C-alpha positions in Angstrom: 96.0 170.1 287.8 98.6 170.6 290.7 101.1 173.5 290.3 104.1 172.6 288.3 107.1 171.1 290.2 110.0 171.4 287.9 109.9 171.2 284.1 107.2 172.4 281.8 103.8 172.2 283.1 101.1 170.4 281.2 98.8 172.9 279.6 95.6 171.3 278.2 94.7 171.6 274.5 91.5 173.0 273.3 88.7 170.5 273.3 87.5 169.6 269.9 83.8 170.5 269.2 82.8 166.8 269.2 84.4 166.4 272.7 82.8 169.6 274.1 79.5 168.0 274.9 81.3 165.1 276.8 83.3 167.5 278.8 80.2 169.3 279.8 78.5 166.1 280.9 81.5 165.2 283.1 81.1 168.4 285.3 79.6 167.9 288.7 76.6 170.1 287.9 74.7 170.9 284.9 74.6 174.4 283.7 71.0 174.9 284.7 71.9 173.7 288.2 74.9 175.9 288.5 74.9 179.0 290.8 76.3 181.0 287.9 73.4 180.1 285.6 71.8 183.0 283.7 68.0 183.1 284.7 67.4 184.8 281.3 69.6 184.6 278.3 72.0 187.6 278.1 71.5 189.8 275.1 74.0 191.1 272.4 76.8 188.6 273.3 79.4 187.0 271.2 78.2 183.3 270.8 81.4 181.6 272.3 79.5 178.9 274.2 79.1 176.8 271.2 82.9 176.1 270.9 85.5 175.5 273.6 88.1 178.1 274.1 91.4 178.2 276.1 91.4 181.0 278.7 94.3 182.3 280.8 93.1 183.6 284.2 95.7 185.5 286.2 94.9 185.3 289.9 92.5 182.3 289.1 93.1 180.7 292.6 91.7 184.0 294.3 88.2 184.5 295.6 86.6 185.9 292.3 89.1 184.1 290.1 88.3 180.6 291.4 84.6 181.2 290.8 85.4 182.3 287.3 87.2 179.1 286.8 84.3 177.1 288.0 82.1 178.9 285.5 84.4 178.5 282.5 85.1 174.7 283.2 81.4 174.1 283.6 81.0 175.5 280.1 83.5 173.1 278.8 86.4 175.5 278.2 90.0 174.9 279.0 91.6 177.1 281.7 95.1 178.0 282.5 95.5 179.5 286.0 98.4 181.6 286.7 98.8 182.6 290.4 101.6 183.2 293.0 99.2 182.2 295.9 100.0 185.4 297.8 96.4 186.0 298.4 94.8 183.1 296.5 94.6 179.6 297.8 95.1 176.1 296.2 92.1 175.0 298.2 89.8 177.2 296.0 90.6 175.0 293.2 90.4 171.7 294.9 87.1 170.7 293.2 89.2 170.5 289.9 91.8 168.2 291.3 91.0 165.4 288.7 90.1 167.8 285.8 91.9 167.6 282.5 90.3 171.0 281.6 92.6 172.9 284.1 96.2 173.6 284.3 97.7 175.6 287.4 101.0 177.4 287.0 102.4 179.0 290.1 104.2 182.2 289.2 104.3 186.0 289.6 103.0 188.5 286.9 106.2 190.3 287.7 108.1 187.4 286.0 107.7 188.0 282.2 109.2 184.6 281.3 107.0 182.6 283.4 104.0 184.7 282.2 105.0 184.1 278.6 104.8 180.4 279.0 101.4 180.7 280.5 100.1 182.8 277.7 101.1 180.3 274.9 98.2 179.2 272.8 95.4 180.9 274.9 92.5 182.3 273.1 91.5 185.0 275.8 93.0 186.5 278.9 91.2 187.5 281.9 93.6 189.5 284.2 92.5 189.4 287.8 95.9 189.1 289.5 96.5 192.1 291.8 97.5 193.2 295.3 94.1 193.5 296.9 92.7 194.5 300.3 93.3 197.6 302.2 95.3 195.9 304.9 97.6 194.5 302.2 97.9 197.8 300.4 98.9 200.0 303.3 101.2 197.4 304.7 103.2 196.6 301.6 102.7 199.8 299.3 105.8 199.3 297.1 105.1 195.8 296.3 101.5 196.5 295.7 102.2 199.2 293.2 104.6 197.0 291.3 102.3 194.2 291.0 99.3 196.4 290.0 101.3 198.5 287.5 104.3 196.6 286.3 102.5 193.2 286.6 99.6 194.5 284.4 102.0 196.0 281.9 103.6 192.5 281.5 100.2 190.9 280.8 99.3 193.7 278.4 102.6 193.4 276.5 102.1 189.7 276.0 98.4 190.1 275.0 99.6 192.6 272.4 102.4 190.4 271.1 100.0 187.5 270.5 97.0 189.7 269.6 94.9 188.0 272.3 91.9 189.7 273.7 92.4 190.7 277.3 89.9 191.8 280.1 91.4 193.7 282.9 89.8 193.9 286.4 89.8 197.4 287.8 88.1 198.6 290.9 85.5 201.2 292.2 88.5 202.5 294.0 89.3 204.5 290.9 86.5 206.8 291.9 88.2 207.6 295.2 86.3 209.9 297.4 83.6 210.7 294.9 80.3 210.2 296.7 77.9 210.9 293.9 74.5 209.3 294.2 75.2 206.9 291.5 78.7 206.7 290.1 78.8 206.3 286.3 81.8 205.2 284.3 82.7 208.7 283.0 82.5 210.4 286.4 85.5 212.2 287.7 88.1 210.7 290.1 88.4 212.4 293.4 91.4 211.1 295.3 93.5 212.2 298.2 97.1 213.3 298.5 99.7 210.9 297.1 101.3 211.0 300.6 98.4 208.9 301.8 99.2 205.4 300.8 95.5 204.4 301.0 95.1 206.1 297.5 97.9 204.2 295.7 95.6 201.4 294.8 93.2 203.8 293.2 96.1 205.4 291.2 97.5 202.1 290.1 94.1 200.9 288.9 93.5 204.1 287.0 96.9 203.5 285.3 95.9 199.9 284.4 92.6 201.4 282.7 94.5 204.0 281.0 97.0 201.3 279.4 94.0 199.2 278.4 92.3 202.1 276.7 95.5 203.3 275.0 96.2 199.8 273.7 92.8 199.5 272.2 92.9 203.1 270.5 96.6 203.1 269.4 97.4 199.4 268.8 94.0 198.0 268.0 94.1 195.3 270.8 90.8 194.0 272.0 90.7 195.2 275.6 87.9 195.3 278.1 87.8 196.8 281.6 85.5 196.0 284.5 85.3 198.1 287.6 84.5 195.7 290.4 82.6 197.1 293.4 82.3 195.3 296.7 82.0 191.6 295.8 81.3 189.0 298.5 80.5 185.3 298.9 81.9 181.9 299.6 85.6 181.6 299.6 86.3 185.2 300.6 88.2 185.7 303.7 88.4 188.7 306.1 92.3 188.8 306.9 92.8 191.6 304.2 90.1 193.9 305.4 87.0 192.5 303.6 84.2 193.6 305.7 81.4 191.0 305.3 83.5 187.9 306.0 85.2 189.7 308.9 81.9 190.5 310.5 80.4 187.1 309.8 83.5 185.3 311.2 83.3 187.3 314.4 79.5 186.8 314.8 79.8 183.0 314.4 82.3 183.0 317.3 80.3 185.5 319.4 83.2 187.8 319.3 83.0 191.6 319.0 82.1 192.9 315.6 84.5 195.6 315.0 83.4 198.7 313.0 86.1 200.9 311.7 85.1 204.6 311.9 81.5 205.8 312.6 79.7 203.0 310.8 77.7 205.7 308.8 79.7 205.0 305.6 77.7 203.0 303.1 78.6 200.3 300.6 76.8 198.0 298.0 77.6 194.3 298.1 77.2 192.0 295.1 77.3 188.2 295.3 80.2 186.7 293.6 77.8 184.4 291.5 76.2 187.5 290.1 79.4 189.4 289.6 81.0 186.4 287.8 78.0 186.3 285.4 78.5 190.0 284.8 82.1 189.7 284.1 81.6 186.9 281.5 78.8 189.0 279.9 81.2 191.9 279.5 83.9 189.6 278.1 81.5 188.3 275.4 80.0 191.7 274.5 81.3 193.2 271.2 80.2 196.7 272.5 82.3 196.5 275.7 85.6 196.8 274.0 88.0 199.6 275.1 85.7 201.1 277.8 85.3 200.6 281.6 82.1 199.1 282.9 80.9 199.0 286.5 80.3 195.6 287.9 78.2 196.0 291.1 74.7 196.2 292.5 73.0 199.4 293.9 71.5 198.1 297.1 73.1 200.5 299.6 73.6 199.7 303.2 75.6 201.4 306.0 78.3 199.5 307.7 76.4 199.8 311.1 73.3 198.3 309.5 75.4 195.6 308.0 76.8 194.7 311.4 73.2 194.5 312.8 72.1 192.4 309.9 75.0 190.0 310.3 74.2 189.7 314.0 70.5 189.1 313.2 71.2 186.6 310.4 73.6 184.5 312.4 71.7 184.7 315.7 74.9 186.0 317.3 75.4 187.4 320.8 78.4 189.4 319.6 78.8 193.1 320.6 79.2 195.8 318.1 82.2 197.9 318.9 83.8 201.0 317.1 87.4 201.6 316.4 89.0 204.7 315.1 90.9 204.5 311.8 94.0 205.5 313.7 93.8 202.3 315.8 93.7 200.3 312.6 95.6 202.0 309.8 98.4 204.4 309.5 97.8 207.9 310.7 96.1 210.0 308.2 94.2 207.1 306.6 91.1 208.3 304.7 87.9 206.2 303.9 85.3 207.1 301.4 81.8 207.7 302.9 79.7 206.3 300.1 80.2 204.4 297.0 77.1 203.3 294.9 77.4 202.0 291.3 75.3 203.1 288.4 75.1 199.7 286.5 72.8 200.9 283.7 75.6 200.5 281.1 76.2 196.8 282.2 72.5 196.1 282.0 71.9 197.8 278.7 75.0 195.9 277.1 74.3 192.5 278.4 70.8 192.4 279.9 72.4 191.3 283.1 70.6 191.7 286.6 71.5 190.6 290.0 69.8 187.7 291.6 71.1 187.7 295.3 70.5 190.4 298.1 72.6 191.2 301.2 70.7 188.6 303.3 71.5 185.8 301.0 75.0 187.0 300.7 75.5 186.8 304.5 73.9 183.4 304.7 76.2 182.1 302.0 79.3 183.4 303.7 78.2 182.1 307.0 77.6 178.7 305.5 81.0 178.6 303.8 82.8 179.8 307.1 80.9 177.1 309.2 82.4 174.3 307.0 
């Protein structure tokens, strides 16, 4: 499982059907005990659980990616993780250190040759690798644009060459400043001036989506697109601007909880266990091909109320303080005041529903950070 150190890395073969049950029995938890377990059976999905597949997960050492790897290996599938560890962490995959189901290849999606080796023989690609986090985007705009556009193009080119179905992770950022009551997949994008670097991530993800749609329409490639809204849970860290782990980390240390802006801006937070289930459900839905689908929950909370809830949940003595955007970001930074997903398409296609609320999210993040 460790990253390759010279020479060709070992990439696991698909498990034979007769060995699938054995592989599942070797996992540390049964599927029914897993945090990713579906309380009710999803509807209208391709039946891929009966046989083992080989997945490539780009960005598989990241926050969401590592949870996806957990899910797939619990089902008995083989997984190749391709990650440059710029924002992901090898520690996120330490639970698989003795697994024969997982290969980890260290490399950048900007390197077509390394990426080509990783795609060899895979049945499906889930493309999560990206430059993420507002801090990261505004501090390294050129590198972020190259990763999010050129890197995705490299993944798509290889998927097309091998006729491999690919799911690409987009973002609610594509909606920009659209503050509609419930954002649907066909709603307009409202973004700021291109001189404001903050919107470059939105533009890049919109290009990713356009490439995926065009590849499906023009080339017949099986592509899927998920628009991830705020996703939170164990393994997420706050150093790239993610608000919940940043608040919880401060609260556990009784340090000031810093709100950027007025705190009146609202967000909706989904637990990573729920979002991974949603992602898998989309990947297995034949009706999700060639279209973007929102992945998020609609429980809305202001950032100020979130800070108060974090204080209460963690029994913290932290003060809540406010900082202007100019103190944190480059001058002219814009935030969006509201972002609420309409997830009716996701639910209608897959029967998915969330199981975790914001209180449970905060508790799980706090438990992880206390370790």
